[in-house]
C-alpha positions in Angstrom: 109.3 100.8 43.6 107.1 103.5 44.8 107.1 107.1 45.9 110.5 106.7 47.5 112.2 106.8 43.9 114.8 109.5 43.9 117.2 110.9 41.4 120.2 113.2 41.6 120.3 116.8 40.6 123.3 118.5 39.0 124.6 119.5 42.6 124.5 115.8 43.7 121.6 116.3 46.0 118.7 113.9 46.0 115.3 114.9 44.7 112.0 113.2 44.5 110.8 111.7 41.1 107.1 112.3 40.9 106.5 112.0 37.1 108.1 110.3 34.2 109.3 113.7 32.9 111.4 114.0 36.0 113.5 111.0 34.8 116.9 111.9 33.4 116.5 109.1 30.8 113.2 110.5 29.6 114.6 114.0 29.4 117.5 112.8 27.3 115.3 110.8 25.0 112.9 113.8 24.6 115.9 116.1 23.7 117.1 113.5 21.3 113.7 113.3 19.6 113.5 117.1 19.2 117.0 117.2 17.7 116.0 114.3 15.3 112.9 116.2 14.3 115.1 119.3 13.5 117.8 117.4 11.7 115.3 115.5 9.6 113.8 118.7 8.3 116.9 119.0 6.0 116.4 115.5 4.6 115.7 115.4 0.8 112.0 115.7 -0.1 111.8 112.1 -1.5 112.7 110.7 1.9 110.1 112.8 3.7 107.4 110.1 3.8 109.6 107.1 4.2 112.9 107.4 6.1 112.0 110.7 7.9 108.7 109.4 9.1 110.3 106.1 10.3 113.0 108.0 12.1 110.7 110.4 13.8 108.2 107.7 14.9 111.0 105.7 16.4 112.4 108.5 18.3 108.9 109.3 19.8 108.5 105.7 20.6 111.4 105.7 23.0 109.6 108.5 25.0 106.3 106.8 24.9 107.6 103.5 26.0 109.4 105.2 29.0 106.3 107.0 30.0 104.3 103.9 29.9 107.0 101.9 31.8 106.8 104.7 34.5 103.0 104.3 34.7 103.4 100.4 35.0 106.4 100.5 37.4 104.4 98.7 40.1 104.4 95.6 37.9 108.0 94.7 37.6 107.6 92.4 34.6 105.6 95.0 32.6 107.9 97.7 33.6 111.0 95.7 32.3 109.1 94.8 29.1 108.3 98.5 28.4 111.8 99.6 29.1 113.1 96.9 26.9 110.6 97.8 24.1 112.2 101.3 24.0 115.7 100.0 23.2 115.1 98.8 19.6 113.3 102.1 18.9 116.3 104.1 20.2 118.8 102.0 18.2 116.6 102.5 15.1 116.6 106.2 15.6 120.4 106.4 16.2 121.2 104.1 13.2 119.3 106.4 11.0 120.9 109.5 12.5 124.4 108.0 11.9 123.5 107.2 8.3 122.4 110.8 7.7 125.7 112.0 9.4 127.8 109.7 7.2 125.8 110.8 4.1 126.5 114.5 4.7 130.2 114.2 5.1 
């Protein structure tokens, strides 16, 4: 990996990826973290310092691990480890989000 990394724009054309914020997976994780933040504003006050805090931290952790993986991309083993580290945090965020959706129906 190096400066040759490319991604695809909506039109199908290739573009250079120069920063972790250019990665589609990072943009999606960031959007999900922002949605989680807004959704958890409506959680009950008694959950604010336990469940809400955990959900928000895990959603931010996904973005942090992806950004760190990007910085460590020259070291393949470290890169894989960081990407792998973001998966449990993502699943944790999603499972809490699903619980909230189930509880509101």
